N, CA, C and O atoms as a CHARMM CRD file, in Angstrom:
* protein
*
  320
    1    1 UNK  N      0.82800  -1.19000   0.00000 PROA 1      0.00000
    2    1 UNK  CA     0.00000   0.00000   0.00000 PROA 1      0.00000
    3    1 UNK  C      0.87400   1.25600   0.00000 PROA 1      0.00000
    4    1 UNK  O      0.64300   2.18600  -0.77300 PROA 1      0.00000
    5    2 UNK  N      1.87100   1.27000   0.86900 PROA 2      0.00000
    6    2 UNK  CA     2.75100   2.42600   0.93200 PROA 2      0.00000
    7    2 UNK  C      3.53700   2.57500  -0.36400 PROA 2      0.00000
    8    2 UNK  O      3.74300   3.68600  -0.85300 PROA 2      0.00000
    9    3 UNK  N      3.97300   1.44600  -0.91500 PROA 3      0.00000
   10    3 UNK  CA     4.73000   1.50100  -2.16300 PROA 3      0.00000
   11    3 UNK  C      3.88100   2.05400  -3.31100 PROA 3      0.00000
   12    3 UNK  O      4.38700   2.77200  -4.17300 PROA 3      0.00000
   13    4 UNK  N      2.59600   1.71700  -3.31800 PROA 4      0.00000
   14    4 UNK  CA     1.70200   2.25000  -4.34300 PROA 4      0.00000
   15    4 UNK  C      1.58000   3.76300  -4.20900 PROA 4      0.00000
   16    4 UNK  O      1.61300   4.48800  -5.20300 PROA 4      0.00000
   17    5 UNK  N      1.43800   4.23600  -2.96200 PROA 5      0.00000
   18    5 UNK  CA     1.30200   5.67600  -2.72800 PROA 5      0.00000
   19    5 UNK  C      2.58000   6.41400  -3.11200 PROA 5      0.00000
   20    5 UNK  O      2.52800   7.49300  -3.70200 PROA 5      0.00000
   21    6 UNK  N      3.73600   5.82100  -2.77000 PROA 6      0.00000
   22    6 UNK  CA     5.00300   6.44100  -3.14200 PROA 6      0.00000
   23    6 UNK  C      5.16300   6.50600  -4.66200 PROA 6      0.00000
   24    6 UNK  O      5.62100   7.51100  -5.20600 PROA 6      0.00000
   25    7 UNK  N      4.78000   5.42600  -5.33500 PROA 7      0.00000
   26    7 UNK  CA     4.85600   5.41600  -6.79100 PROA 7      0.00000
   27    7 UNK  C      3.95000   6.47900  -7.38600 PROA 7      0.00000
   28    7 UNK  O      4.31900   7.14700  -8.35200 PROA 7      0.00000
   29    8 UNK  N      2.76700   6.63400  -6.81200 PROA 8      0.00000
   30    8 UNK  CA     1.82700   7.63800  -7.29300 PROA 8      0.00000
   31    8 UNK  C      2.38500   9.05100  -7.11600 PROA 8      0.00000
   32    8 UNK  O      2.26000   9.89300  -8.00500 PROA 8      0.00000
   33    9 UNK  N      2.99800   9.29700  -5.96700 PROA 9      0.00000
   34    9 UNK  CA     3.60700  10.60300  -5.70600 PROA 9      0.00000
   35    9 UNK  C      4.77200  10.85000  -6.66700 PROA 9      0.00000
   36    9 UNK  O      4.90900  11.94700  -7.21000 PROA 9      0.00000
   37   10 UNK  N      5.60500   9.83600  -6.87500 PROA 10     0.00000
   38   10 UNK  CA     6.73000   9.98500  -7.79800 PROA 10     0.00000
   39   10 UNK  C      6.25300  10.26100  -9.21300 PROA 10     0.00000
   40   10 UNK  O      6.84100  11.08400  -9.91500 PROA 10     0.00000
   41   11 UNK  N      5.19400   9.58400  -9.64200 PROA 11     0.00000
   42   11 UNK  CA     4.65100   9.82600 -10.97500 PROA 11     0.00000
   43   11 UNK  C      4.08800  11.23700 -11.08800 PROA 11     0.00000
   44   11 UNK  O      4.29600  11.91400 -12.09500 PROA 11     0.00000
   45   12 UNK  N      3.37700  11.67700 -10.05800 PROA 12     0.00000
   46   12 UNK  CA     2.82400  13.03200 -10.06800 PROA 12     0.00000
   47   12 UNK  C      3.95500  14.06000 -10.12000 PROA 12     0.00000
   48   12 UNK  O      3.85100  15.08100 -10.79800 PROA 12     0.00000
   49   13 UNK  N      5.02200  13.77600  -9.40100 PROA 13     0.00000
   50   13 UNK  CA     6.16600  14.69100  -9.39700 PROA 13     0.00000
   51   13 UNK  C      6.80400  14.74700 -10.77900 PROA 13     0.00000
   52   13 UNK  O      7.17200  15.82100 -11.25400 PROA 13     0.00000
   53   14 UNK  N      6.93600  13.59200 -11.42200 PROA 14     0.00000
   54   14 UNK  CA     7.53500  13.54500 -12.75700 PROA 14     0.00000
   55   14 UNK  C      6.69400  14.34700 -13.75400 PROA 14     0.00000
   56   14 UNK  O      7.23700  15.09600 -14.56600 PROA 14     0.00000
   57   15 UNK  N      5.39000  14.19100 -13.69000 PROA 15     0.00000
   58   15 UNK  CA     4.50300  14.93700 -14.58300 PROA 15     0.00000
   59   15 UNK  C      4.63000  16.42800 -14.30300 PROA 15     0.00000
   60   15 UNK  O      4.72200  17.23700 -15.22700 PROA 15     0.00000
   61   16 UNK  N      4.63400  16.78100 -13.03300 PROA 16     0.00000
   62   16 UNK  CA     4.73700  18.18700 -12.63800 PROA 16     0.00000
   63   16 UNK  C      6.06500  18.78600 -13.11600 PROA 16     0.00000
   64   16 UNK  O      6.10300  19.92300 -13.58800 PROA 16     0.00000
   65   17 UNK  N      7.15100  18.01600 -12.99200 PROA 17     0.00000
   66   17 UNK  CA     8.46100  18.49800 -13.43200 PROA 17     0.00000
   67   17 UNK  C      8.48700  18.73100 -14.93900 PROA 17     0.00000
   68   17 UNK  O      9.08000  19.69900 -15.41300 PROA 17     0.00000
   69   18 UNK  N      7.84300  17.84100 -15.68800 PROA 18     0.00000
   70   18 UNK  CA     7.80400  18.02200 -17.14700 PROA 18     0.00000
   71   18 UNK  C      7.04700  19.29100 -17.51700 PROA 18     0.00000
   72   18 UNK  O      7.41400  19.98500 -18.46600 PROA 18     0.00000
   73   19 UNK  N      5.98800  19.59400 -16.76400 PROA 19     0.00000
   74   19 UNK  CA     5.16900  20.75400 -17.08900 PROA 19     0.00000
   75   19 UNK  C      5.75800  22.06300 -16.56400 PROA 19     0.00000
   76   19 UNK  O      5.74900  23.07400 -17.26500 PROA 19     0.00000
   77   20 UNK  N      6.27000  22.04500 -15.33200 PROA 20     0.00000
   78   20 UNK  CA     6.64800  23.29100 -14.67600 PROA 20     0.00000
   79   20 UNK  C      8.11700  23.37000 -14.26500 PROA 20     0.00000
   80   20 UNK  O      8.52400  24.35200 -13.64400 PROA 20     0.00000
   81   21 UNK  N      8.90200  22.38100 -14.58800 PROA 21     0.00000
   82   21 UNK  CA    10.28700  22.38500 -14.14700 PROA 21     0.00000
   83   21 UNK  C     10.40700  21.68900 -12.80100 PROA 21     0.00000
   84   21 UNK  O      9.47100  21.03200 -12.34600 PROA 21     0.00000
   85   22 UNK  N     11.55200  21.83600 -12.17600 PROA 22     0.00000
   86   22 UNK  CA    11.82400  21.14100 -10.91500 PROA 22     0.00000
   87   22 UNK  C     10.84200  21.57700  -9.82600 PROA 22     0.00000
   88   22 UNK  O     10.51000  22.75600  -9.70100 PROA 22     0.00000
   89   23 UNK  N     10.38800  20.60300  -9.04600 PROA 23     0.00000
   90   23 UNK  CA     9.41700  20.87800  -7.99000 PROA 23     0.00000
   91   23 UNK  C      9.89800  20.24500  -6.68400 PROA 23     0.00000
   92   23 UNK  O     10.53700  19.19200  -6.68400 PROA 23     0.00000
   93   24 UNK  N      9.58600  20.89300  -5.60300 PROA 24     0.00000
   94   24 UNK  CA     9.92400  20.40900  -4.27400 PROA 24     0.00000
   95   24 UNK  C      8.89200  19.34500  -3.86300 PROA 24     0.00000
   96   24 UNK  O      7.69300  19.61000  -3.94000 PROA 24     0.00000
   97   25 UNK  N      9.32200  18.15600  -3.43100 PROA 25     0.00000
   98   25 UNK  CA     8.36000  17.11400  -3.03500 PROA 25     0.00000
   99   25 UNK  C      7.41600  17.56700  -1.91900 PROA 25     0.00000
  100   25 UNK  O      6.23800  17.20800  -1.91900 PROA 25     0.00000
  101   26 UNK  N      7.92100  18.34200  -0.98200 PROA 26     0.00000
  102   26 UNK  CA     7.06000  18.82200   0.10100 PROA 26     0.00000
  103   26 UNK  C      5.97500  19.75000  -0.43800 PROA 26     0.00000
  104   26 UNK  O      4.83400  19.71100   0.02300 PROA 26     0.00000
  105   27 UNK  N      6.32900  20.57300  -1.40300 PROA 27     0.00000
  106   27 UNK  CA     5.34800  21.47700  -2.01100 PROA 27     0.00000
  107   27 UNK  C      4.28200  20.68600  -2.76800 PROA 27     0.00000
  108   27 UNK  O      3.10500  21.04600  -2.74700 PROA 27     0.00000
  109   28 UNK  N      4.69100  19.62700  -3.42500 PROA 28     0.00000
  110   28 UNK  CA     3.74400  18.77300  -4.13300 PROA 28     0.00000
  111   28 UNK  C      2.74700  18.14100  -3.16300 PROA 28     0.00000
  112   28 UNK  O      1.55100  18.09400  -3.44700 PROA 28     0.00000
  113   29 UNK  N      3.23500  17.65600  -2.01900 PROA 29     0.00000
  114   29 UNK  CA     2.34400  17.07200  -1.01700 PROA 29     0.00000
  115   29 UNK  C      1.40100  18.12300  -0.43200 PROA 29     0.00000
  116   29 UNK  O      0.23000  17.83800  -0.18200 PROA 29     0.00000
  117   30 UNK  N      1.91200  19.34500  -0.21400 PROA 30     0.00000
  118   30 UNK  CA     1.06000  20.42500   0.29400 PROA 30     0.00000
  119   30 UNK  C     -0.06000  20.74200  -0.69200 PROA 30     0.00000
  120   30 UNK  O     -1.20800  20.93400  -0.29200 PROA 30     0.00000
  121   31 UNK  N      0.27600  20.79500  -1.98200 PROA 31     0.00000
  122   31 UNK  CA    -0.74000  21.06800  -3.00800 PROA 31     0.00000
  123   31 UNK  C     -1.81000  19.98200  -3.03100 PROA 31     0.00000
  124   31 UNK  O     -3.00200  20.27800  -3.11800 PROA 31     0.00000
  125   32 UNK  N     -1.37700  18.71900  -2.95200 PROA 32     0.00000
  126   32 UNK  CA    -2.33800  17.60800  -2.96300 PROA 32     0.00000
  127   32 UNK  C     -3.26200  17.69300  -1.75000 PROA 32     0.00000
  128   32 UNK  O     -4.47200  17.50000  -1.87000 PROA 32     0.00000
  129   33 UNK  N     -2.69100  17.98200  -0.59000 PROA 33     0.00000
  130   33 UNK  CA    -3.50100  18.09000   0.63100 PROA 33     0.00000
  131   33 UNK  C     -4.50300  19.23300   0.50300 PROA 33     0.00000
  132   33 UNK  O     -5.66700  19.09600   0.87900 PROA 33     0.00000
  133   34 UNK  N     -4.04000  20.36000  -0.03000 PROA 34     0.00000
  134   34 UNK  CA    -4.91700  21.51500  -0.19800 PROA 34     0.00000
  135   34 UNK  C     -6.08500  21.18000  -1.12500 PROA 34     0.00000
  136   34 UNK  O     -7.23600  21.48500  -0.81200 PROA 34     0.00000
  137   35 UNK  N     -5.78700  20.55000  -2.27400 PROA 35     0.00000
  138   35 UNK  CA    -6.85700  20.18600  -3.21600 PROA 35     0.00000
  139   35 UNK  C     -7.83800  19.20000  -2.59700 PROA 35     0.00000
  140   35 UNK  O     -9.04700  19.31400  -2.79900 PROA 35     0.00000
  141   36 UNK  N     -7.31600  18.22300  -1.83600 PROA 36     0.00000
  142   36 UNK  CA    -8.18300  17.22100  -1.22100 PROA 36     0.00000
  143   36 UNK  C     -9.11700  17.86800  -0.19900 PROA 36     0.00000
  144   36 UNK  O    -10.31400  17.58200  -0.18400 PROA 36     0.00000
  145   37 UNK  N     -8.57200  18.74200   0.65600 PROA 37     0.00000
  146   37 UNK  CA    -9.40700  19.38900   1.66400 PROA 37     0.00000
  147   37 UNK  C    -10.45800  20.29500   1.02400 PROA 37     0.00000
  148   37 UNK  O    -11.61700  20.30200   1.44000 PROA 37     0.00000
  149   38 UNK  N    -10.04700  21.05600   0.01500 PROA 38     0.00000
  150   38 UNK  CA   -11.00700  21.94100  -0.64100 PROA 38     0.00000
  151   38 UNK  C    -12.08800  21.15200  -1.36500 PROA 38     0.00000
  152   38 UNK  O    -13.24500  21.57300  -1.38900 PROA 38     0.00000
  153   39 UNK  N    -11.73000  20.01000  -1.95900 PROA 39     0.00000
  154   39 UNK  CA   -12.71800  19.16900  -2.64400 PROA 39     0.00000
  155   39 UNK  C    -13.72400  18.59200  -1.65800 PROA 39     0.00000
  156   39 UNK  O    -14.88700  18.38600  -2.00300 PROA 39     0.00000
  157   40 UNK  N    -13.28300  18.33200  -0.43600 PROA 40     0.00000
  158   40 UNK  CA   -14.17600  17.80100   0.59100 PROA 40     0.00000
  159   40 UNK  C    -14.96500  18.90500   1.29800 PROA 40     0.00000
  160   40 UNK  O    -15.79400  18.62700   2.16300 PROA 40     0.00000
  161   41 UNK  N    -14.69900  20.15500   0.92200 PROA 41     0.00000
  162   41 UNK  CA   -15.40800  21.27100   1.53700 PROA 41     0.00000
  163   41 UNK  C    -14.86400  21.65700   2.89600 PROA 41     0.00000
  164   41 UNK  O    -15.52700  22.36600   3.65400 PROA 41     0.00000
  165   42 UNK  N    -13.66700  21.19900   3.21200 PROA 42     0.00000
  166   42 UNK  CA   -13.04800  21.52300   4.49200 PROA 42     0.00000
  167   42 UNK  C    -12.12800  22.72700   4.33000 PROA 42     0.00000
  168   42 UNK  O    -11.57900  22.94700   3.25000 PROA 42     0.00000
  169   43 UNK  N    -11.95700  23.50000   5.38400 PROA 43     0.00000
  170   43 UNK  CA   -11.08300  24.67400   5.26300 PROA 43     0.00000
  171   43 UNK  C     -9.61700  24.26700   5.16500 PROA 43     0.00000
  172   43 UNK  O     -9.18600  23.27900   5.75900 PROA 43     0.00000
  173   44 UNK  N     -8.87600  25.04000   4.41200 PROA 44     0.00000
  174   44 UNK  CA    -7.43200  24.80800   4.29700 PROA 44     0.00000
  175   44 UNK  C     -6.71700  26.06900   4.75600 PROA 44     0.00000
  176   44 UNK  O     -7.03000  27.17000   4.30500 PROA 44     0.00000
  177   45 UNK  N     -5.77400  25.90300   5.63700 PROA 45     0.00000
  178   45 UNK  CA    -4.94400  27.02400   6.05600 PROA 45     0.00000
  179   45 UNK  C     -3.50000  26.66600   5.76800 PROA 45     0.00000
  180   45 UNK  O     -3.06900  25.53600   5.99700 PROA 45     0.00000
  181   46 UNK  N     -2.76600  27.62800   5.26800 PROA 46     0.00000
  182   46 UNK  CA    -1.35000  27.39500   5.00400 PROA 46     0.00000
  183   46 UNK  C     -0.63400  27.14600   6.32000 PROA 46     0.00000
  184   46 UNK  O     -0.90300  27.82200   7.31200 PROA 46     0.00000
  185   47 UNK  N      0.28000  26.17500   6.33500 PROA 47     0.00000
  186   47 UNK  CA     1.01400  25.92500   7.56900 PROA 47     0.00000
  187   47 UNK  C      1.93800  27.09500   7.89200 PROA 47     0.00000
  188   47 UNK  O      2.46300  27.76300   7.00100 PROA 47     0.00000
  189   48 UNK  N      2.12100  27.32300   9.18600 PROA 48     0.00000
  190   48 UNK  CA     3.03600  28.37900   9.59800 PROA 48     0.00000
  191   48 UNK  C      4.44700  28.00500   9.18000 PROA 48     0.00000
  192   48 UNK  O      4.89600  26.88400   9.41700 PROA 48     0.00000
  193   49 UNK  N      5.13700  28.93800   8.56400 PROA 49     0.00000
  194   49 UNK  CA     6.50300  28.60600   8.17200 PROA 49     0.00000
  195   49 UNK  C      7.41000  28.48100   9.39100 PROA 49     0.00000
  196   49 UNK  O      7.27200  29.22600  10.36000 PROA 49     0.00000
  197   50 UNK  N      8.31100  27.55700   9.33100 PROA 50     0.00000
  198   50 UNK  CA     9.30100  27.36600  10.38900 PROA 50     0.00000
  199   50 UNK  C     10.57000  28.06900   9.91900 PROA 50     0.00000
  200   50 UNK  O     11.02000  27.87200   8.79000 PROA 50     0.00000
  201   51 UNK  N     11.12400  28.86600  10.76900 PROA 51     0.00000
  202   51 UNK  CA    12.36700  29.55900  10.40900 PROA 51     0.00000
  203   51 UNK  C     13.46100  28.52500  10.15500 PROA 51     0.00000
  204   51 UNK  O     13.69300  27.64300  10.98100 PROA 51     0.00000
  205   52 UNK  N     14.12200  28.63600   9.02300 PROA 52     0.00000
  206   52 UNK  CA    15.16300  27.67400   8.66800 PROA 52     0.00000
  207   52 UNK  C     16.49500  27.99500   9.34200 PROA 52     0.00000
  208   52 UNK  O     17.41600  27.17900   9.34100 PROA 52     0.00000
  209   53 UNK  N     16.58400  29.19200   9.91600 PROA 53     0.00000
  210   53 UNK  CA    17.84800  29.59700  10.49800 PROA 53     0.00000
  211   53 UNK  C     17.70500  29.85600  11.99600 PROA 53     0.00000
  212   53 UNK  O     16.66100  30.31700  12.45700 PROA 53     0.00000
  213   54 UNK  N     18.74700  29.56200  12.74100 PROA 54     0.00000
  214   54 UNK  CA    18.80500  29.87000  14.16600 PROA 54     0.00000
  215   54 UNK  C     19.06700  31.36100  14.34500 PROA 54     0.00000
  216   54 UNK  O     19.33700  32.07400  13.37800 PROA 54     0.00000
  217   55 UNK  N     18.98500  31.82000  15.57400 PROA 55     0.00000
  218   55 UNK  CA    19.21700  33.23400  15.86900 PROA 55     0.00000
  219   55 UNK  C     20.62900  33.66700  15.46400 PROA 55     0.00000
  220   55 UNK  O     20.84100  34.82100  15.09200 PROA 55     0.00000
  221   56 UNK  N     21.58500  32.75300  15.53500 PROA 56     0.00000
  222   56 UNK  CA    22.96100  33.11000  15.17400 PROA 56     0.00000
  223   56 UNK  C     23.21800  33.02700  13.66800 PROA 56     0.00000
  224   56 UNK  O     24.34600  33.25500  13.22900 PROA 56     0.00000
  225   57 UNK  N     22.20000  32.70800  12.87200 PROA 57     0.00000
  226   57 UNK  CA    22.33800  32.67600  11.42200 PROA 57     0.00000
  227   57 UNK  C     22.69900  31.31500  10.85200 PROA 57     0.00000
  228   57 UNK  O     22.76800  31.16000   9.63200 PROA 57     0.00000
  229   58 UNK  N     22.93100  30.32800  11.70300 PROA 58     0.00000
  230   58 UNK  CA    23.26800  28.99400  11.20300 PROA 58     0.00000
  231   58 UNK  C     21.99700  28.25900  10.77200 PROA 58     0.00000
  232   58 UNK  O     20.91400  28.49400  11.30800 PROA 58     0.00000
  233   59 UNK  N     22.14900  27.38500   9.81300 PROA 59     0.00000
  234   59 UNK  CA    21.02700  26.62200   9.29200 PROA 59     0.00000
  235   59 UNK  C     20.60000  25.55800  10.30600 PROA 59     0.00000
  236   59 UNK  O     21.44100  24.85000  10.86000 PROA 59     0.00000
  237   60 UNK  N     19.29400  25.44900  10.54600 PROA 60     0.00000
  238   60 UNK  CA    18.79500  24.43500  11.48200 PROA 60     0.00000
  239   60 UNK  C     18.89500  23.05700  10.86900 PROA 60     0.00000
  240   60 UNK  O     18.80400  22.89300   9.65300 PROA 60     0.00000
  241   61 UNK  N     19.08400  22.06800  11.72500 PROA 61     0.00000
  242   61 UNK  CA    19.10800  20.68400  11.25700 PROA 61     0.00000
  243   61 UNK  C     17.67800  20.18700  11.12600 PROA 61     0.00000
  244   61 UNK  O     16.74500  20.79600  11.65100 PROA 61     0.00000
  245   62 UNK  N     17.51400  19.07300  10.42000 PROA 62     0.00000
  246   62 UNK  CA    16.19000  18.46300  10.26100 PROA 62     0.00000
  247   62 UNK  C     15.61000  18.11400  11.62400 PROA 62     0.00000
  248   62 UNK  O     14.42300  18.33000  11.86600 PROA 62     0.00000
  249   63 UNK  N     16.43200  17.57900  12.51100 PROA 63     0.00000
  250   63 UNK  CA    15.93100  17.18600  13.83200 PROA 63     0.00000
  251   63 UNK  C     15.44200  18.39800  14.61800 PROA 63     0.00000
  252   63 UNK  O     14.45100  18.30200  15.34200 PROA 63     0.00000
  253   64 UNK  N     16.11800  19.53200  14.48800 PROA 64     0.00000
  254   64 UNK  CA    15.65400  20.73900  15.18200 PROA 64     0.00000
  255   64 UNK  C     14.30700  21.19300  14.63600 PROA 64     0.00000
  256   64 UNK  O     13.42800  21.59400  15.39900 PROA 64     0.00000
  257   65 UNK  N     14.14600  21.13200  13.33100 PROA 65     0.00000
  258   65 UNK  CA    12.87900  21.54300  12.71900 PROA 65     0.00000
  259   65 UNK  C     11.75600  20.59800  13.13600 PROA 65     0.00000
  260   65 UNK  O     10.65000  21.04500  13.43900 PROA 65     0.00000
  261   66 UNK  N     12.03500  19.28900  13.15400 PROA 66     0.00000
  262   66 UNK  CA    11.01600  18.33000  13.57800 PROA 66     0.00000
  263   66 UNK  C     10.62800  18.54100  15.03300 PROA 66     0.00000
  264   66 UNK  O      9.45200  18.45500  15.38500 PROA 66     0.00000
  265   67 UNK  N     11.61700  18.81700  15.88000 PROA 67     0.00000
  266   67 UNK  CA    11.31700  19.09200  17.29600 PROA 67     0.00000
  267   67 UNK  C     10.44900  20.33200  17.45100 PROA 67     0.00000
  268   67 UNK  O      9.51900  20.34800  18.25800 PROA 67     0.00000
  269   68 UNK  N     10.75200  21.37400  16.67800 PROA 68     0.00000
  270   68 UNK  CA     9.94300  22.59000  16.73700 PROA 68     0.00000
  271   68 UNK  C      8.50500  22.32600  16.30300 PROA 68     0.00000
  272   68 UNK  O      7.56100  22.82100  16.91900 PROA 68     0.00000
  273   69 UNK  N      8.34800  21.54300  15.23600 PROA 69     0.00000
  274   69 UNK  CA     7.00100  21.21000  14.75500 PROA 69     0.00000
  275   69 UNK  C      6.22700  20.41900  15.80600 PROA 69     0.00000
  276   69 UNK  O      5.05000  20.68000  16.05500 PROA 69     0.00000
  277   70 UNK  N      6.89700  19.46200  16.41100 PROA 70     0.00000
  278   70 UNK  CA     6.24800  18.65100  17.44200 PROA 70     0.00000
  279   70 UNK  C      5.85300  19.51000  18.63200 PROA 70     0.00000
  280   70 UNK  O      4.75100  19.38100  19.16500 PROA 70     0.00000
  281   71 UNK  N      6.75700  20.38400  19.04400 PROA 71     0.00000
  282   71 UNK  CA     6.47100  21.26600  20.17500 PROA 71     0.00000
  283   71 UNK  C      5.29400  22.18500  19.85800 PROA 71     0.00000
  284   71 UNK  O      4.42800  22.40600  20.70500 PROA 71     0.00000
  285   72 UNK  N      5.26300  22.71800  18.64000 PROA 72     0.00000
  286   72 UNK  CA     4.15800  23.57800  18.22100 PROA 72     0.00000
  287   72 UNK  C      2.83800  22.82500  18.23800 PROA 72     0.00000
  288   72 UNK  O      1.81900  23.34900  18.68900 PROA 72     0.00000
  289   73 UNK  N      2.86400  21.57600  17.73600 PROA 73     0.00000
  290   73 UNK  CA     1.66100  20.75500  17.70400 PROA 73     0.00000
  291   73 UNK  C      1.17200  20.45800  19.11500 PROA 73     0.00000
  292   73 UNK  O     -0.02600  20.54300  19.38500 PROA 73     0.00000
  293   74 UNK  N      2.08800  20.10900  20.02100 PROA 74     0.00000
  294   74 UNK  CA     1.70700  19.82800  21.40400 PROA 74     0.00000
  295   74 UNK  C      1.14900  21.06900  22.08400 PROA 74     0.00000
  296   74 UNK  O      0.19100  20.98700  22.85200 PROA 74     0.00000
  297   75 UNK  N      1.75200  22.21600  21.79800 PROA 75     0.00000
  298   75 UNK  CA     1.24800  23.47700  22.37400 PROA 75     0.00000
  299   75 UNK  C     -0.15300  23.79100  21.88400 PROA 75     0.00000
  300   75 UNK  O     -0.98500  24.28700  22.64400 PROA 75     0.00000
  301   76 UNK  N     -0.42000  23.50200  20.60800 PROA 76     0.00000
  302   76 UNK  CA    -1.75100  23.79300  20.07300 PROA 76     0.00000
  303   76 UNK  C     -2.81100  22.89000  20.71500 PROA 76     0.00000
  304   76 UNK  O     -3.95100  23.31200  20.90500 PROA 76     0.00000
  305   77 UNK  N     -2.43500  21.63900  21.05200 PROA 77     0.00000
  306   77 UNK  CA    -3.37600  20.74200  21.73400 PROA 77     0.00000
  307   77 UNK  C     -3.64300  21.20200  23.15600 PROA 77     0.00000
  308   77 UNK  O     -4.76500  21.07400  23.64600 PROA 77     0.00000
  309   78 UNK  N     -2.63600  21.73000  23.82000 PROA 78     0.00000
  310   78 UNK  CA    -2.81900  22.14500  25.21300 PROA 78     0.00000
  311   78 UNK  C     -3.64100  23.42600  25.29800 PROA 78     0.00000
  312   78 UNK  O     -4.23800  23.69300  26.34100 PROA 78     0.00000
  313   79 UNK  N     -3.69200  24.22800  24.23300 PROA 79     0.00000
  314   79 UNK  CA    -4.46700  25.46200  24.23500 PROA 79     0.00000
  315   79 UNK  C     -5.93900  25.22100  24.01400 PROA 79     0.00000
  316   79 UNK  O     -6.76400  26.06700  24.36000 PROA 79     0.00000
  317   80 UNK  N     -6.29100  24.06700  23.43800 PROA 80     0.00000
  318   80 UNK  CA    -7.70100  23.80300  23.15600 PROA 80     0.00000
  319   80 UNK  C     -8.39000  23.11500  24.29700 PROA 80     0.00000
  320   80 UNK  O     -9.58400  22.82500  24.21200 PROA 80     0.00000
């Protein structure tokens, strides 16, 4: 099942690249999610951007970004 979904995403990316040039896989997934939610009549809000750089100007690691996202998600649950 997962392999089918990955193949579908890769094919969609290939088609998108042929039409519009190089595309970011994360952006492709965001577009698909947006279209799916709008088709179902559900509201779509753009995700808050995560700063890619630390206060000292260094680039954040993937693990730091994931931790920030998790912390943000947990904070949003505690506020409701």
